[in-house]
N, C-alpha and C positions, 0 to 999 in steps of 0.2 A: 287514598292518594293524597288528599288535602288534610293535613293534620292540624292546621290552625285556621282561624277565620281570615287571617291576613293572606295566607297562601291561596285560599279560596277566592278572595277578593282580587288578588293579582291575576289569577288564572281567568277570572270572569272578565276583567278589564282587557287582558290580552286577546281573549276571544272576540270581545266587542270591537276592539280596534282592528282585528284581522278581518272581520266580516262587514264592518260598517264604514263606508267612505265618508259619511257625514261626521262620524265620531273622529276619524283621523283628521279631517279638516278642522274640527273644533280644537283638537289637541294641538295641531300645528299652529293655529291662530294664537292660542294661549302661550305656546312656547315662544313664539316670536315676540309677543307683548312682554313676556317675562324677561327675555333676553334684552329687549330694548330698555326696560325699566332698570335692569341691573347695570347696563352700560351707562345710562344717564346718572345713576347713583354713584358709580365709580368716578365719572367726570366731575360731579359735584364735590366729592370728597377730595379729588386731586386739586380742584380750584380752591377749595377752602384751605387745604394744607399749604398751597402756594401763597395764598393771601396772608395766612398766619406767619409764614416765614418772612414775607416782605415786611409785615408790621413789626416783627421782632428785629429785623435787620435795620429798619429805619429808627426804631426806638433805641437801639443800642449803638447807633452810629458814633455818637460822641464818646461813649465808653471805649469803643473799639479804637478810635483814633487816639485816645489818651493811653490806652494800655497795650495796644497792638492788635493783631488779628489772629483768628483761629485757623490753623492750617487744616484744610479739609480732610486730608488723608490721615493725619496722625491725631488731630484734635488738640495739638499743642499750641498754646498762645505764644506767638512770636512777637517780640517788641518791634516797634517802628520808631526809627529815629527821625525827629522833626528838625529840619534845618532852618 
């Protein structure tokens, strides 16, 4: 029935989880912690990306005013006339 050690391990884990409420509780606890960690990590990446965008926007402000601005949809630099 089990042709590989991995298949045997998966079956053993499934049986343990089926029969043991304590095992299910532990797995649920680790799943919640893992999900929480993953969500925190994505928030940190989002914040870091936004911070980098703001830094590059501030750093290029003079250049953008001199040369124009980049159209968000097309990426084309459009000139700005200064009066």
